[in-house]
PyMOL CGO cylinders between C-alpha atoms (Angstrom):
from pymol import cmd
from pymol.cgo import CYLINDER

trace = [
    CYLINDER, -19.13, 130.82, -13.44, -15.86, 132.48, -12.48, 0.3, 1, 1, 1, 1, 1, 1,
    CYLINDER, -15.86, 132.48, -12.48, -13.03, 133.53, -14.72, 0.3, 1, 1, 1, 1, 1, 1,
    CYLINDER, -13.03, 133.53, -14.72, -9.78, 131.57, -14.48, 0.3, 1, 1, 1, 1, 1, 1,
    CYLINDER, -9.78, 131.57, -14.48, -7.15, 133.16, -12.28, 0.3, 1, 1, 1, 1, 1, 1,
    CYLINDER, -7.15, 133.16, -12.28, -3.84, 134.32, -13.83, 0.3, 1, 1, 1, 1, 1, 1,
    CYLINDER, -3.84, 134.32, -13.83, -2.08, 131.43, -12.11, 0.3, 1, 1, 1, 1, 1, 1,
    CYLINDER, -2.08, 131.43, -12.11, -4.47, 128.85, -13.59, 0.3, 1, 1, 1, 1, 1, 1,
    CYLINDER, -4.47, 128.85, -13.59, -2.84, 126.23, -15.83, 0.3, 1, 1, 1, 1, 1, 1,
    CYLINDER, -2.84, 126.23, -15.83, -4.86, 127.47, -18.81, 0.3, 1, 1, 1, 1, 1, 1,
    CYLINDER, -4.86, 127.47, -18.81, -3.36, 130.98, -18.53, 0.3, 1, 1, 1, 1, 1, 1,
    CYLINDER, -3.36, 130.98, -18.53, -0.59, 131.01, -21.13, 0.3, 1, 1, 1, 1, 1, 1,
    CYLINDER, -0.59, 131.01, -21.13, 1.94, 133.59, -22.21, 0.3, 1, 1, 1, 1, 1, 1,
    CYLINDER, 1.94, 133.59, -22.21, 0.72, 135.29, -25.42, 0.3, 1, 1, 1, 1, 1, 1,
    CYLINDER, 0.72, 135.29, -25.42, 4.26, 135.27, -26.85, 0.3, 1, 1, 1, 1, 1, 1,
    CYLINDER, 4.26, 135.27, -26.85, 5.52, 131.71, -26.28, 0.3, 1, 1, 1, 1, 1, 1,
    CYLINDER, 5.52, 131.71, -26.28, 2.60, 129.78, -24.77, 0.3, 1, 1, 1, 1, 1, 1,
    CYLINDER, 2.60, 129.78, -24.77, 4.31, 128.80, -21.52, 0.3, 1, 1, 1, 1, 1, 1,
    CYLINDER, 4.31, 128.80, -21.52, 2.44, 129.24, -18.21, 0.3, 1, 1, 1, 1, 1, 1,
    CYLINDER, 2.44, 129.24, -18.21, 2.21, 132.86, -17.03, 0.3, 1, 1, 1, 1, 1, 1,
    CYLINDER, 2.21, 132.86, -17.03, 4.32, 134.15, -14.17, 0.3, 1, 1, 1, 1, 1, 1,
    CYLINDER, 4.32, 134.15, -14.17, 2.63, 136.54, -11.74, 0.3, 1, 1, 1, 1, 1, 1,
    CYLINDER, 2.63, 136.54, -11.74, 5.63, 138.90, -11.71, 0.3, 1, 1, 1, 1, 1, 1,
    CYLINDER, 5.63, 138.90, -11.71, 5.49, 139.40, -15.49, 0.3, 1, 1, 1, 1, 1, 1,
    CYLINDER, 5.49, 139.40, -15.49, 1.75, 138.95, -16.05, 0.3, 1, 1, 1, 1, 1, 1,
    CYLINDER, 1.75, 138.95, -16.05, 0.43, 138.38, -18.72, 0.3, 1, 1, 1, 1, 1, 1,
    CYLINDER, 0.43, 138.38, -18.72, 3.82, 137.04, -19.82, 0.3, 1, 1, 1, 1, 1, 1,
    CYLINDER, 3.82, 137.04, -19.82, 5.98, 134.22, -18.48, 0.3, 1, 1, 1, 1, 1, 1,
    CYLINDER, 5.98, 134.22, -18.48, 9.27, 136.09, -18.29, 0.3, 1, 1, 1, 1, 1, 1,
    CYLINDER, 9.27, 136.09, -18.29, 11.01, 139.42, -18.72, 0.3, 1, 1, 1, 1, 1, 1,
    CYLINDER, 11.01, 139.42, -18.72, 12.19, 138.21, -22.14, 0.3, 1, 1, 1, 1, 1, 1,
    CYLINDER, 12.19, 138.21, -22.14, 8.63, 137.76, -23.44, 0.3, 1, 1, 1, 1, 1, 1,
    CYLINDER, 8.63, 137.76, -23.44, 7.56, 141.09, -21.92, 0.3, 1, 1, 1, 1, 1, 1,
    CYLINDER, 7.56, 141.09, -21.92, 10.46, 142.81, -23.67, 0.3, 1, 1, 1, 1, 1, 1,
    CYLINDER, 10.46, 142.81, -23.67, 9.66, 141.10, -26.98, 0.3, 1, 1, 1, 1, 1, 1,
    CYLINDER, 9.66, 141.10, -26.98, 6.11, 142.41, -26.76, 0.3, 1, 1, 1, 1, 1, 1,
    CYLINDER, 6.11, 142.41, -26.76, 7.33, 145.94, -25.97, 0.3, 1, 1, 1, 1, 1, 1,
    CYLINDER, 7.33, 145.94, -25.97, 9.77, 145.80, -28.88, 0.3, 1, 1, 1, 1, 1, 1,
    CYLINDER, 9.77, 145.80, -28.88, 6.96, 144.79, -31.24, 0.3, 1, 1, 1, 1, 1, 1,
    CYLINDER, 6.96, 144.79, -31.24, 4.90, 147.82, -30.15, 0.3, 1, 1, 1, 1, 1, 1,
    CYLINDER, 4.90, 147.82, -30.15, 7.86, 150.20, -30.43, 0.3, 1, 1, 1, 1, 1, 1,
    CYLINDER, 7.86, 150.20, -30.43, 8.83, 149.06, -33.93, 0.3, 1, 1, 1, 1, 1, 1,
    CYLINDER, 8.83, 149.06, -33.93, 5.25, 149.30, -35.25, 0.3, 1, 1, 1, 1, 1, 1,
    CYLINDER, 5.25, 149.30, -35.25, 4.62, 145.59, -35.67, 0.3, 1, 1, 1, 1, 1, 1,
    CYLINDER, 4.62, 145.59, -35.67, 1.59, 146.06, -33.45, 0.3, 1, 1, 1, 1, 1, 1,
    CYLINDER, 1.59, 146.06, -33.45, -0.57, 149.08, -34.05, 0.3, 1, 1, 1, 1, 1, 1,
    CYLINDER, -0.57, 149.08, -34.05, -4.07, 150.29, -33.49, 0.3, 1, 1, 1, 1, 1, 1,
    CYLINDER, -4.07, 150.29, -33.49, -5.66, 151.61, -36.65, 0.3, 1, 1, 1, 1, 1, 1,
    CYLINDER, -5.66, 151.61, -36.65, -7.99, 154.55, -36.27, 0.3, 1, 1, 1, 1, 1, 1,
    CYLINDER, -7.99, 154.55, -36.27, -9.79, 157.03, -38.43, 0.3, 1, 1, 1, 1, 1, 1,
    CYLINDER, -9.79, 157.03, -38.43, -8.16, 160.44, -38.36, 0.3, 1, 1, 1, 1, 1, 1,
    CYLINDER, -8.16, 160.44, -38.36, -10.81, 163.11, -39.02, 0.3, 1, 1, 1, 1, 1, 1,
    CYLINDER, -10.81, 163.11, -39.02, -8.10, 165.81, -39.24, 0.3, 1, 1, 1, 1, 1, 1,
    CYLINDER, -8.10, 165.81, -39.24, -6.44, 164.02, -42.17, 0.3, 1, 1, 1, 1, 1, 1,
    CYLINDER, -6.44, 164.02, -42.17, -9.73, 164.09, -44.12, 0.3, 1, 1, 1, 1, 1, 1,
    CYLINDER, -9.73, 164.09, -44.12, -10.06, 167.84, -43.63, 0.3, 1, 1, 1, 1, 1, 1,
    CYLINDER, -10.06, 167.84, -43.63, -6.50, 168.43, -44.87, 0.3, 1, 1, 1, 1, 1, 1,
    CYLINDER, -6.50, 168.43, -44.87, -7.23, 166.58, -48.12, 0.3, 1, 1, 1, 1, 1, 1,
    CYLINDER, -7.23, 166.58, -48.12, -10.04, 168.99, -49.06, 0.3, 1, 1, 1, 1, 1, 1,
]
cmd.load_cgo(trace, "trace")
């Protein structure tokens, strides 16, 4: 079984759900790509991690 290609009808933009555009993959437009970037830059998206240095400072 093969994975669907980015141009497959089932490939949707993670921001608005419209079909993806190869130029802005995985998004459909520059607008959706910029919205995603803005969400990362403002901290709406973040990757939580354990910080071992913070634990040592508390002791």
